[in-house]
N, CA, C and O atoms as a CHARMM CRD file, in Angstrom:
* protein
*
  356
    1    1 MET  N      0.85500  -1.17500   0.00000 PROA 1      0.00000
    2    1 MET  CA     0.00000   0.00000   0.00000 PROA 1      0.00000
    3    1 MET  C      0.89800   1.23300   0.00000 PROA 1      0.00000
    4    1 MET  O      1.83900   1.33400   0.78700 PROA 1      0.00000
    5    2 GLY  N      0.59500   2.15100  -0.88000 PROA 2      0.00000
    6    2 GLY  CA     1.34600   3.39500  -0.95800 PROA 2      0.00000
    7    2 GLY  C      0.44200   4.57900  -0.68400 PROA 2      0.00000
    8    2 GLY  O     -0.76700   4.43300  -0.50500 PROA 2      0.00000
    9    3 PHE  N      1.04500   5.74600  -0.65500 PROA 3      0.00000
   10    3 PHE  CA     0.31600   6.97200  -0.35900 PROA 3      0.00000
   11    3 PHE  C      0.59100   8.01100  -1.42500 PROA 3      0.00000
   12    3 PHE  O      1.65100   8.02200  -2.05200 PROA 3      0.00000
   13    4 GLU  N     -0.38100   8.88200  -1.61700 PROA 4      0.00000
   14    4 GLU  CA    -0.21500  10.02000  -2.52100 PROA 4      0.00000
   15    4 GLU  C     -1.07000  11.15900  -2.01000 PROA 4      0.00000
   16    4 GLU  O     -1.99400  10.96000  -1.22000 PROA 4      0.00000
   17    5 TRP  N     -0.74700  12.36300  -2.47600 PROA 5      0.00000
   18    5 TRP  CA    -1.52900  13.54500  -2.12600 PROA 5      0.00000
   19    5 TRP  C     -1.15100  14.68400  -3.04600 PROA 5      0.00000
   20    5 TRP  O     -0.11100  14.65600  -3.70300 PROA 5      0.00000
   21    6 ASP  N     -1.99200  15.66400  -3.08000 PROA 6      0.00000
   22    6 ASP  CA    -1.75400  16.88500  -3.83400 PROA 6      0.00000
   23    6 ASP  C     -0.85300  17.78300  -2.97900 PROA 6      0.00000
   24    6 ASP  O     -1.19300  18.09700  -1.83900 PROA 6      0.00000
   25    7 GLU  N      0.28600  18.19400  -3.52700 PROA 7      0.00000
   26    7 GLU  CA     1.24400  18.99800  -2.75100 PROA 7      0.00000
   27    7 GLU  C      0.66600  20.34000  -2.31100 PROA 7      0.00000
   28    7 GLU  O      0.94300  20.79800  -1.20200 PROA 7      0.00000
   29    8 ARG  N     -0.12700  20.96600  -3.15900 PROA 8      0.00000
   30    8 ARG  CA    -0.72700  22.25700  -2.79100 PROA 8      0.00000
   31    8 ARG  C     -1.68400  22.07500  -1.61000 PROA 8      0.00000
   32    8 ARG  O     -1.69800  22.88300  -0.68200 PROA 8      0.00000
   33    9 LYS  N     -2.47700  21.01300  -1.65600 PROA 9      0.00000
   34    9 LYS  CA    -3.39800  20.71800  -0.55300 PROA 9      0.00000
   35    9 LYS  C     -2.61400  20.36600   0.70900 PROA 9      0.00000
   36    9 LYS  O     -3.01800  20.73500   1.81200 PROA 9      0.00000
   37   10 ALA  N     -1.50700  19.66200   0.55700 PROA 10     0.00000
   38   10 ALA  CA    -0.67400  19.29500   1.71300 PROA 10     0.00000
   39   10 ALA  C     -0.10800  20.54500   2.38700 PROA 10     0.00000
   40   10 ALA  O     -0.08500  20.62800   3.61500 PROA 10     0.00000
   41   11 ARG  N      0.34800  21.51200   1.59700 PROA 11     0.00000
   42   11 ARG  CA     0.87000  22.76700   2.17900 PROA 11     0.00000
   43   11 ARG  C     -0.22800  23.52100   2.90700 PROA 11     0.00000
   44   11 ARG  O     -0.00900  24.03200   4.00500 PROA 11     0.00000
   45   12 ALA  N     -1.40800  23.59500   2.30300 PROA 12     0.00000
   46   12 ALA  CA    -2.53900  24.28300   2.94200 PROA 12     0.00000
   47   12 ALA  C     -2.92700  23.57600   4.23800 PROA 12     0.00000
   48   12 ALA  O     -3.25200  24.22800   5.23100 PROA 12     0.00000
   49   13 ASN  N     -2.89400  22.25500   4.23000 PROA 13     0.00000
   50   13 ASN  CA    -3.23400  21.48700   5.42800 PROA 13     0.00000
   51   13 ASN  C     -2.22100  21.75100   6.54600 PROA 13     0.00000
   52   13 ASN  O     -2.59500  21.89300   7.71000 PROA 13     0.00000
   53   14 ARG  N     -0.92400  21.81600   6.17800 PROA 14     0.00000
   54   14 ARG  CA     0.11900  22.11200   7.17600 PROA 14     0.00000
   55   14 ARG  C     -0.10600  23.47500   7.81100 PROA 14     0.00000
   56   14 ARG  O      0.03200  23.63300   9.02400 PROA 14     0.00000
   57   15 ARG  N     -0.45400  24.46600   6.98300 PROA 15     0.00000
   58   15 ARG  CA    -0.70600  25.82100   7.50700 PROA 15     0.00000
   59   15 ARG  C     -1.92500  25.84200   8.42000 PROA 15     0.00000
   60   15 ARG  O     -1.88600  26.43600   9.49800 PROA 15     0.00000
   61   16 LYS  N     -2.99800  25.20300   7.99700 PROA 16     0.00000
   62   16 LYS  CA    -4.25400  25.26100   8.74200 PROA 16     0.00000
   63   16 LYS  C     -4.25100  24.37600   9.98700 PROA 16     0.00000
   64   16 LYS  O     -4.69600  24.80400  11.05300 PROA 16     0.00000
   65   17 HSD  N     -3.75200  23.14400   9.85900 PROA 17     0.00000
   66   17 HSD  CA    -3.86600  22.16400  10.94800 PROA 17     0.00000
   67   17 HSD  C     -2.52800  21.78700  11.59300 PROA 17     0.00000
   68   17 HSD  O     -2.49400  21.08500  12.60400 PROA 17     0.00000
   69   18 ARG  N     -1.43700  22.25800  11.00400 PROA 18     0.00000
   70   18 ARG  CA    -0.09200  21.93200  11.50900 PROA 18     0.00000
   71   18 ARG  C      0.17200  20.42400  11.52800 PROA 18     0.00000
   72   18 ARG  O      0.81200  19.89200  12.43500 PROA 18     0.00000
   73   19 VAL  N     -0.34100  19.76400  10.50300 PROA 19     0.00000
   74   19 VAL  CA    -0.12200  18.31600  10.35400 PROA 19     0.00000
   75   19 VAL  C      0.39300  18.06400   8.93900 PROA 19     0.00000
   76   19 VAL  O     -0.23700  18.45700   7.95700 PROA 19     0.00000
   77   20 ASP  N      1.53200  17.41200   8.85100 PROA 20     0.00000
   78   20 ASP  CA     2.13000  17.05200   7.57400 PROA 20     0.00000
   79   20 ASP  C      1.51500  15.73000   7.09600 PROA 20     0.00000
   80   20 ASP  O      1.33300  14.80900   7.89100 PROA 20     0.00000
   81   21 PHE  N      1.19900  15.63700   5.81800 PROA 21     0.00000
   82   21 PHE  CA     0.59800  14.41300   5.29400 PROA 21     0.00000
   83   21 PHE  C      1.52600  13.20500   5.45500 PROA 21     0.00000
   84   21 PHE  O      1.04400  12.09000   5.65800 PROA 21     0.00000
   85   22 ALA  N      2.83600  13.40100   5.36800 PROA 22     0.00000
   86   22 ALA  CA     3.76400  12.27600   5.55500 PROA 22     0.00000
   87   22 ALA  C      3.64100  11.72200   6.97400 PROA 22     0.00000
   88   22 ALA  O      3.68200  10.50700   7.16800 PROA 22     0.00000
   89   23 ASP  N      3.49200  12.59600   7.96100 PROA 23     0.00000
   90   23 ASP  CA     3.27200  12.13900   9.34000 PROA 23     0.00000
   91   23 ASP  C      1.90200  11.47800   9.46500 PROA 23     0.00000
   92   23 ASP  O      1.75600  10.45200  10.13000 PROA 23     0.00000
   93   24 ALA  N      0.90100  12.07600   8.82100 PROA 24     0.00000
   94   24 ALA  CA    -0.46300  11.53600   8.89000 PROA 24     0.00000
   95   24 ALA  C     -0.52100  10.11600   8.33600 PROA 24     0.00000
   96   24 ALA  O     -1.27700   9.28600   8.84100 PROA 24     0.00000
   97   25 ALA  N      0.26000   9.83400   7.31800 PROA 25     0.00000
   98   25 ALA  CA     0.25500   8.50000   6.70500 PROA 25     0.00000
   99   25 ALA  C      0.66500   7.41600   7.69900 PROA 25     0.00000
  100   25 ALA  O      0.32200   6.24800   7.51700 PROA 25     0.00000
  101   26 THR  N      1.39100   7.79100   8.74200 PROA 26     0.00000
  102   26 THR  CA     1.86700   6.77900   9.69400 PROA 26     0.00000
  103   26 THR  C      0.74800   6.21000  10.56300 PROA 26     0.00000
  104   26 THR  O      0.95700   5.19300  11.22300 PROA 26     0.00000
  105   27 ILE  N     -0.44300   6.83500  10.58600 PROA 27     0.00000
  106   27 ILE  CA    -1.53600   6.26800  11.39000 PROA 27     0.00000
  107   27 ILE  C     -1.99600   4.92400  10.84200 PROA 27     0.00000
  108   27 ILE  O     -2.60000   4.13100  11.56400 PROA 27     0.00000
  109   28 PHE  N     -1.71300   4.66500   9.56900 PROA 28     0.00000
  110   28 PHE  CA    -2.16000   3.40900   8.97100 PROA 28     0.00000
  111   28 PHE  C     -1.35900   2.21400   9.48600 PROA 28     0.00000
  112   28 PHE  O     -1.68500   1.06700   9.17800 PROA 28     0.00000
  113   29 GLY  N     -0.32000   2.47800  10.26300 PROA 29     0.00000
  114   29 GLY  CA     0.41600   1.41700  10.93800 PROA 29     0.00000
  115   29 GLY  C     -0.10300   1.15100  12.34200 PROA 29     0.00000
  116   29 GLY  O      0.38700   0.25500  13.03000 PROA 29     0.00000
  117   30 ASP  N     -1.09700   1.93100  12.77100 PROA 30     0.00000
  118   30 ASP  CA    -1.68200   1.78800  14.10700 PROA 30     0.00000
  119   30 ASP  C     -2.71600   0.66900  14.07300 PROA 30     0.00000
  120   30 ASP  O     -3.74600   0.79400  13.41100 PROA 30     0.00000
  121   31 GLU  N     -2.45100  -0.40800  14.77300 PROA 31     0.00000
  122   31 GLU  CA    -3.36100  -1.55900  14.78500 PROA 31     0.00000
  123   31 GLU  C     -4.71600  -1.23000  15.39700 PROA 31     0.00000
  124   31 GLU  O     -5.69900  -1.91800  15.12400 PROA 31     0.00000
  125   32 ARG  N     -4.78200  -0.18900  16.22000 PROA 32     0.00000
  126   32 ARG  CA    -6.04000   0.18400  16.87300 PROA 32     0.00000
  127   32 ARG  C     -6.80500   1.26500  16.09700 PROA 32     0.00000
  128   32 ARG  O     -7.84800   1.72700  16.56000 PROA 32     0.00000
  129   33 ALA  N     -6.31000   1.66700  14.93900 PROA 33     0.00000
  130   33 ALA  CA    -6.96500   2.71500  14.15700 PROA 33     0.00000
  131   33 ALA  C     -8.41100   2.32800  13.84700 PROA 33     0.00000
  132   33 ALA  O     -8.72800   1.15800  13.63400 PROA 33     0.00000
  133   34 VAL  N     -9.26900   3.33500  13.82800 PROA 34     0.00000
  134   34 VAL  CA   -10.70100   3.14600  13.58100 PROA 34     0.00000
  135   34 VAL  C    -11.04900   3.87100  12.28300 PROA 34     0.00000
  136   34 VAL  O    -10.71400   5.04400  12.11300 PROA 34     0.00000
  137   35 THR  N    -11.72200   3.17000  11.36700 PROA 35     0.00000
  138   35 THR  CA   -12.08100   3.75200  10.07600 PROA 35     0.00000
  139   35 THR  C    -13.58600   3.73900   9.88600 PROA 35     0.00000
  140   35 THR  O    -14.25800   2.75500  10.19500 PROA 35     0.00000
  141   36 VAL  N    -14.11000   4.85200   9.37200 PROA 36     0.00000
  142   36 VAL  CA   -15.53200   4.94800   9.02700 PROA 36     0.00000
  143   36 VAL  C    -15.64300   5.52800   7.62000 PROA 36     0.00000
  144   36 VAL  O    -14.78700   6.29900   7.18600 PROA 36     0.00000
  145   37 ALA  N    -16.70400   5.15100   6.91600 PROA 37     0.00000
  146   37 ALA  CA   -16.96800   5.71100   5.59400 PROA 37     0.00000
  147   37 ALA  C    -17.55800   7.10200   5.76500 PROA 37     0.00000
  148   37 ALA  O    -18.40800   7.32200   6.62800 PROA 37     0.00000
  149   38 GLU  N    -17.10600   8.03600   4.94200 PROA 38     0.00000
  150   38 GLU  CA   -17.63200   9.39500   4.94900 PROA 38     0.00000
  151   38 GLU  C    -18.82700   9.44800   4.00000 PROA 38     0.00000
  152   38 GLU  O    -18.88700   8.69800   3.02600 PROA 38     0.00000
  153   39 ASP  N    -19.75900  10.32200   4.28300 PROA 39     0.00000
  154   39 ASP  CA   -20.92500  10.50200   3.42700 PROA 39     0.00000
  155   39 ASP  C    -20.60600  11.58700   2.40700 PROA 39     0.00000
  156   39 ASP  O    -20.80800  12.77300   2.66800 PROA 39     0.00000
  157   40 ASP  N    -20.10600  11.17400   1.24100 PROA 40     0.00000
  158   40 ASP  CA   -19.73000  12.11200   0.18600 PROA 40     0.00000
  159   40 ASP  C    -20.27200  11.58600  -1.13800 PROA 40     0.00000
  160   40 ASP  O    -19.83700  10.53500  -1.60900 PROA 40     0.00000
  161   41 PRO  N    -21.22100  12.30600  -1.74500 PROA 41     0.00000
  162   41 PRO  CA   -21.80800  11.82600  -2.99800 PROA 41     0.00000
  163   41 PRO  C    -20.84200  11.87400  -4.18300 PROA 41     0.00000
  164   41 PRO  O    -21.06700  11.19900  -5.18800 PROA 41     0.00000
  165   42 GLU  N    -19.78000  12.65600  -4.07900 PROA 42     0.00000
  166   42 GLU  CA   -18.83400  12.82700  -5.18500 PROA 42     0.00000
  167   42 GLU  C    -17.89100  11.62800  -5.34700 PROA 42     0.00000
  168   42 GLU  O    -17.63900  11.17900  -6.46600 PROA 42     0.00000
  169   43 GLU  N    -17.37200  11.11000  -4.21900 PROA 43     0.00000
  170   43 GLU  CA   -16.43800   9.98800  -4.27800 PROA 43     0.00000
  171   43 GLU  C    -16.46800   9.22400  -2.96100 PROA 43     0.00000
  172   43 GLU  O    -16.91400   9.74200  -1.93700 PROA 43     0.00000
  173   44 GLU  N    -15.99200   8.00100  -3.00200 PROA 44     0.00000
  174   44 GLU  CA   -15.93500   7.17100  -1.80400 PROA 44     0.00000
  175   44 GLU  C    -14.77600   7.65700  -0.93100 PROA 44     0.00000
  176   44 GLU  O    -13.61000   7.57000  -1.31600 PROA 44     0.00000
  177   45 ARG  N    -15.12200   8.16900   0.25200 PROA 45     0.00000
  178   45 ARG  CA   -14.10600   8.68900   1.17600 PROA 45     0.00000
  179   45 ARG  C    -14.20500   7.98600   2.51500 PROA 45     0.00000
  180   45 ARG  O    -15.25900   7.48800   2.90800 PROA 45     0.00000
  181   46 TYR  N    -13.08200   7.96200   3.20000 PROA 46     0.00000
  182   46 TYR  CA   -13.00100   7.34300   4.51900 PROA 46     0.00000
  183   46 TYR  C    -12.30700   8.29300   5.47800 PROA 46     0.00000
  184   46 TYR  O    -11.51400   9.14200   5.07000 PROA 46     0.00000
  185   47 ALA  N    -12.61600   8.13800   6.75900 PROA 47     0.00000
  186   47 ALA  CA   -11.91900   8.87200   7.81300 PROA 47     0.00000
  187   47 ALA  C    -11.36800   7.83800   8.78200 PROA 47     0.00000
  188   47 ALA  O    -12.10100   6.97800   9.27100 PROA 47     0.00000
  189   48 THR  N    -10.08800   7.92700   9.05100 PROA 48     0.00000
  190   48 THR  CA    -9.44600   7.01900   9.99400 PROA 48     0.00000
  191   48 THR  C     -8.89400   7.82800  11.15400 PROA 48     0.00000
  192   48 THR  O     -8.24600   8.85600  10.95900 PROA 48     0.00000
  193   49 ILE  N     -9.16000   7.35100  12.36400 PROA 49     0.00000
  194   49 ILE  CA    -8.61000   7.95400  13.57700 PROA 49     0.00000
  195   49 ILE  C     -7.53300   7.00900  14.08200 PROA 49     0.00000
  196   49 ILE  O     -7.78300   5.82000  14.28300 PROA 49     0.00000
  197   50 GLY  N     -6.33700   7.53900  14.28700 PROA 50     0.00000
  198   50 GLY  CA    -5.24400   6.70800  14.77700 PROA 50     0.00000
  199   50 GLY  C     -4.11300   7.55500  15.31300 PROA 50     0.00000
  200   50 GLY  O     -4.14400   8.78300  15.23300 PROA 50     0.00000
  201   51 ILE  N     -3.12000   6.89100  15.85700 PROA 51     0.00000
  202   51 ILE  CA    -1.95600   7.58000  16.41500 PROA 51     0.00000
  203   51 ILE  C     -0.84400   7.60200  15.37300 PROA 51     0.00000
  204   51 ILE  O     -0.51500   6.57800  14.77500 PROA 51     0.00000
  205   52 ASP  N     -0.26400   8.79800  15.16300 PROA 52     0.00000
  206   52 ASP  CA     0.82200   8.92800  14.19400 PROA 52     0.00000
  207   52 ASP  C      2.17100   8.66600  14.86300 PROA 52     0.00000
  208   52 ASP  O      2.23200   8.37400  16.05700 PROA 52     0.00000
  209   53 ALA  N      3.23700   8.77200  14.09400 PROA 53     0.00000
  210   53 ALA  CA     4.58400   8.49900  14.59400 PROA 53     0.00000
  211   53 ALA  C      5.02800   9.50400  15.65400 PROA 53     0.00000
  212   53 ALA  O      5.99000   9.25200  16.37900 PROA 53     0.00000
  213   54 LEU  N      4.33600  10.64000  15.75200 PROA 54     0.00000
  214   54 LEU  CA     4.66100  11.65700  16.75700 PROA 54     0.00000
  215   54 LEU  C      3.75400  11.54400  17.97700 PROA 54     0.00000
  216   54 LEU  O      3.72100  12.44400  18.81600 PROA 54     0.00000
  217   55 ALA  N      3.01800  10.43700  18.07600 PROA 55     0.00000
  218   55 ALA  CA     2.12200  10.13200  19.21100 PROA 55     0.00000
  219   55 ALA  C      0.93300  11.07700  19.31800 PROA 55     0.00000
  220   55 ALA  O      0.42500  11.31800  20.41200 PROA 55     0.00000
  221   56 ARG  N      0.48700  11.61300  18.17800 PROA 56     0.00000
  222   56 ARG  CA    -0.71300  12.45400  18.14800 PROA 56     0.00000
  223   56 ARG  C     -1.87800  11.61400  17.64200 PROA 56     0.00000
  224   56 ARG  O     -1.70800  10.79200  16.74000 PROA 56     0.00000
  225   57 VAL  N     -3.06000  11.81800  18.21800 PROA 57     0.00000
  226   57 VAL  CA    -4.25800  11.16400  17.69200 PROA 57     0.00000
  227   57 VAL  C     -4.77600  12.06300  16.57300 PROA 57     0.00000
  228   57 VAL  O     -5.15800  13.20800  16.81000 PROA 57     0.00000
  229   58 LEU  N     -4.78400  11.53300  15.35900 PROA 58     0.00000
  230   58 LEU  CA    -5.17800  12.30000  14.17900 PROA 58     0.00000
  231   58 LEU  C     -6.39800  11.69200  13.50900 PROA 58     0.00000
  232   58 LEU  O     -6.69500  10.50600  13.66100 PROA 58     0.00000
  233   59 VAL  N     -7.09800  12.54100  12.76200 PROA 59     0.00000
  234   59 VAL  CA    -8.15600  12.10300  11.85200 PROA 59     0.00000
  235   59 VAL  C     -7.63500  12.36200  10.44200 PROA 59     0.00000
  236   59 VAL  O     -7.28900  13.49200  10.09700 PROA 59     0.00000
  237   60 VAL  N     -7.58400  11.31900   9.64200 PROA 60     0.00000
  238   60 VAL  CA    -7.10800  11.43400   8.26600 PROA 60     0.00000
  239   60 VAL  C     -8.25300  11.05500   7.33900 PROA 60     0.00000
  240   60 VAL  O     -8.80400   9.95800   7.43400 PROA 60     0.00000
  241   61 VAL  N     -8.60700  11.96800   6.44400 PROA 61     0.00000
  242   61 VAL  CA    -9.64500  11.72000   5.44100 PROA 61     0.00000
  243   61 VAL  C     -8.92800  11.38600   4.13800 PROA 61     0.00000
  244   61 VAL  O     -7.98100  12.06500   3.74100 PROA 61     0.00000
  245   62 TYR  N     -9.39600  10.32900   3.48100 PROA 62     0.00000
  246   62 TYR  CA    -8.71300   9.87000   2.27900 PROA 62     0.00000
  247   62 TYR  C     -9.68000   9.13300   1.36600 PROA 62     0.00000
  248   62 TYR  O    -10.80900   8.81800   1.74400 PROA 62     0.00000
  249   63 THR  N     -9.21000   8.86800   0.16300 PROA 63     0.00000
  250   63 THR  CA    -9.92200   8.03800  -0.79200 PROA 63     0.00000
  251   63 THR  C     -8.93200   7.01900  -1.33500 PROA 63     0.00000
  252   63 THR  O     -7.72100   7.22100  -1.24700 PROA 63     0.00000
  253   64 MET  N     -9.42500   5.95200  -1.88000 PROA 64     0.00000
  254   64 MET  CA    -8.55700   4.93600  -2.47000 PROA 64     0.00000
  255   64 MET  C     -8.42100   5.20500  -3.96400 PROA 64     0.00000
  256   64 MET  O     -9.41300   5.45600  -4.64900 PROA 64     0.00000
  257   65 ARG  N     -7.21400   5.15400  -4.45600 PROA 65     0.00000
  258   65 ARG  CA    -6.91900   5.26400  -5.88300 PROA 65     0.00000
  259   65 ARG  C     -6.16500   4.00300  -6.27200 PROA 65     0.00000
  260   65 ARG  O     -4.93900   3.94100  -6.18700 PROA 65     0.00000
  261   66 GLY  N     -6.91400   3.01000  -6.69400 PROA 66     0.00000
  262   66 GLY  CA    -6.30600   1.70400  -6.95000 PROA 66     0.00000
  263   66 GLY  C     -5.85200   1.11900  -5.62400 PROA 66     0.00000
  264   66 GLY  O     -6.65300   0.96300  -4.70300 PROA 66     0.00000
  265   67 ASP  N     -4.57100   0.79500  -5.52400 PROA 67     0.00000
  266   67 ASP  CA    -4.04400   0.25100  -4.26800 PROA 67     0.00000
  267   67 ASP  C     -3.34000   1.32100  -3.43100 PROA 67     0.00000
  268   67 ASP  O     -2.63600   0.99800  -2.47500 PROA 67     0.00000
  269   68 ARG  N     -3.52800   2.58500  -3.78700 PROA 68     0.00000
  270   68 ARG  CA    -2.88400   3.69200  -3.07300 PROA 68     0.00000
  271   68 ARG  C     -3.90600   4.48700  -2.26900 PROA 68     0.00000
  272   68 ARG  O     -5.05900   4.63400  -2.67300 PROA 68     0.00000
  273   69 ILE  N     -3.46400   4.99000  -1.13500 PROA 69     0.00000
  274   69 ILE  CA    -4.29100   5.86200  -0.29800 PROA 69     0.00000
  275   69 ILE  C     -3.97500   7.29900  -0.68300 PROA 69     0.00000
  276   69 ILE  O     -2.82800   7.73400  -0.58300 PROA 69     0.00000
  277   70 ARG  N     -4.99300   8.03600  -1.12400 PROA 70     0.00000
  278   70 ARG  CA    -4.81500   9.45100  -1.47100 PROA 70     0.00000
  279   70 ARG  C     -5.34300  10.27900  -0.30800 PROA 70     0.00000
  280   70 ARG  O     -6.55200  10.34600  -0.08300 PROA 70     0.00000
  281   71 ILE  N     -4.43100  10.90900   0.43000 PROA 71     0.00000
  282   71 ILE  CA    -4.80500  11.69800   1.59900 PROA 71     0.00000
  283   71 ILE  C     -5.39700  13.02700   1.15200 PROA 71     0.00000
  284   71 ILE  O     -4.82900  13.73000   0.31600 PROA 71     0.00000
  285   72 ILE  N     -6.55000  13.35500   1.72600 PROA 72     0.00000
  286   72 ILE  CA    -7.26700  14.58400   1.39900 PROA 72     0.00000
  287   72 ILE  C     -7.06600  15.63000   2.48600 PROA 72     0.00000
  288   72 ILE  O     -6.85200  16.80500   2.19000 PROA 72     0.00000
  289   73 SER  N     -7.13600  15.20400   3.74700 PROA 73     0.00000
  290   73 SER  CA    -6.90900  16.12800   4.86400 PROA 73     0.00000
  291   73 SER  C     -6.46500  15.34700   6.09100 PROA 73     0.00000
  292   73 SER  O     -6.68100  14.13900   6.19500 PROA 73     0.00000
  293   74 ALA  N     -5.83800  16.06500   7.01700 PROA 74     0.00000
  294   74 ALA  CA    -5.38800  15.45700   8.27200 PROA 74     0.00000
  295   74 ALA  C     -5.37000  16.54000   9.34100 PROA 74     0.00000
  296   74 ALA  O     -4.91700  17.66100   9.11100 PROA 74     0.00000
  297   75 ARG  N     -5.87100  16.17600  10.51100 PROA 75     0.00000
  298   75 ARG  CA    -5.91800  17.13300  11.62400 PROA 75     0.00000
  299   75 ARG  C     -5.90100  16.36700  12.93100 PROA 75     0.00000
  300   75 ARG  O     -6.10700  15.15400  12.96500 PROA 75     0.00000
  301   76 ARG  N     -5.64900  17.10300  14.01100 PROA 76     0.00000
  302   76 ARG  CA    -5.72400  16.49000  15.33700 PROA 76     0.00000
  303   76 ARG  C     -7.17600  16.14000  15.63100 PROA 76     0.00000
  304   76 ARG  O     -8.09000  16.86700  15.24400 PROA 76     0.00000
  305   77 ALA  N     -7.37700  15.03600  16.30900 PROA 77     0.00000
  306   77 ALA  CA    -8.72600  14.59200  16.66400 PROA 77     0.00000
  307   77 ALA  C     -9.30900  15.49200  17.75000 PROA 77     0.00000
  308   77 ALA  O     -8.58800  16.00800  18.60300 PROA 77     0.00000
  309   78 THR  N    -10.62000  15.66600  17.69900 PROA 78     0.00000
  310   78 THR  CA   -11.31400  16.38500  18.76500 PROA 78     0.00000
  311   78 THR  C    -11.39200  15.47700  19.99200 PROA 78     0.00000
  312   78 THR  O    -11.06200  14.29400  19.91700 PROA 78     0.00000
  313   79 LYS  N    -11.82300  16.03100  21.10500 PROA 79     0.00000
  314   79 LYS  CA   -11.96700  15.23600  22.32900 PROA 79     0.00000
  315   79 LYS  C    -12.90300  14.05100  22.08700 PROA 79     0.00000
  316   79 LYS  O    -12.61200  12.92700  22.49300 PROA 79     0.00000
  317   80 ARG  N    -14.00700  14.30900  21.43500 PROA 80     0.00000
  318   80 ARG  CA   -14.97900  13.23900  21.15800 PROA 80     0.00000
  319   80 ARG  C    -14.37800  12.15900  20.25300 PROA 80     0.00000
  320   80 ARG  O    -14.57500  10.96500  20.48100 PROA 80     0.00000
  321   81 GLU  N    -13.65300  12.58700  19.23900 PROA 81     0.00000
  322   81 GLU  CA   -13.01200  11.62500  18.33100 PROA 81     0.00000
  323   81 GLU  C    -11.95200  10.80000  19.06800 PROA 81     0.00000
  324   81 GLU  O    -11.81800   9.60200  18.82200 PROA 81     0.00000
  325   82 ARG  N    -11.20600  11.43200  19.96300 PROA 82     0.00000
  326   82 ARG  CA   -10.22200  10.68700  20.76900 PROA 82     0.00000
  327   82 ARG  C    -10.92400   9.63900  21.62300 PROA 82     0.00000
  328   82 ARG  O    -10.43100   8.52100  21.77400 PROA 82     0.00000
  329   83 GLU  N    -12.07700  10.00200  22.18300 PROA 83     0.00000
  330   83 GLU  CA   -12.84700   9.04000  22.98000 PROA 83     0.00000
  331   83 GLU  C    -13.30400   7.86600  22.11800 PROA 83     0.00000
  332   83 GLU  O    -13.24600   6.71600  22.55500 PROA 83     0.00000
  333   84 HSD  N    -13.75700   8.14700  20.90200 PROA 84     0.00000
  334   84 HSD  CA   -14.16200   7.07600  19.97200 PROA 84     0.00000
  335   84 HSD  C    -12.97800   6.15700  19.69700 PROA 84     0.00000
  336   84 HSD  O    -13.11700   4.93400  19.68900 PROA 84     0.00000
  337   85 TYR  N    -11.82100   6.75400  19.47600 PROA 85     0.00000
  338   85 TYR  CA   -10.61700   5.96200  19.21700 PROA 85     0.00000
  339   85 TYR  C    -10.31000   5.06100  20.40900 PROA 85     0.00000
  340   85 TYR  O    -10.05400   3.86800  20.24800 PROA 85     0.00000
  341   86 GLU  N    -10.33700   5.64200  21.60000 PROA 86     0.00000
  342   86 GLU  CA   -10.01700   4.88400  22.81500 PROA 86     0.00000
  343   86 GLU  C    -11.00900   3.74800  23.06400 PROA 86     0.00000
  344   86 GLU  O    -10.64800   2.71100  23.62000 PROA 86     0.00000
  345   87 GLN  N    -12.26700   3.95200  22.64600 PROA 87     0.00000
  346   87 GLN  CA   -13.29100   2.92400  22.82900 PROA 87     0.00000
  347   87 GLN  C    -13.31900   1.93200  21.66500 PROA 87     0.00000
  348   87 GLN  O    -14.03200   0.93000  21.71600 PROA 87     0.00000
  349   88 GLY  N    -12.54300   2.21500  20.62000 PROA 88     0.00000
  350   88 GLY  CA   -12.50400   1.32200  19.46700 PROA 88     0.00000
  351   88 GLY  C    -13.75000   1.38000  18.61700 PROA 88     0.00000
  352   88 GLY  O    -14.10500   0.39700  17.96600 PROA 88     0.00000
  353   89 LEU  N    -14.43000   2.53500  18.61300 PROA 89     0.00000
  354   89 LEU  CA   -15.66800   2.67900  17.83500 PROA 89     0.00000
  355   89 LEU  C    -15.38000   3.05400  16.40200 PROA 89     0.00000
  356   89 LEU  O    -16.30600   3.21600  15.60800 PROA 89     0.00000
């Protein structure tokens, strides 16, 4: 499994959320990560909550492009999202 993203979107995400997509990609190695399907009529999207390599609980929104994960956005999880992660929901 590989990762891809739009560099312009990645820069905007870093400015807005202070999360680098390369760091965000590391949540997919978290065995406890929780994934839900997003309700998006345009394309099939998913949101995964997990811990990145810097020990932050992040929410990463992405879509699948073949066998690659295309990251759309990444941010720190809210308190409620962290609770969902901790409960394995």
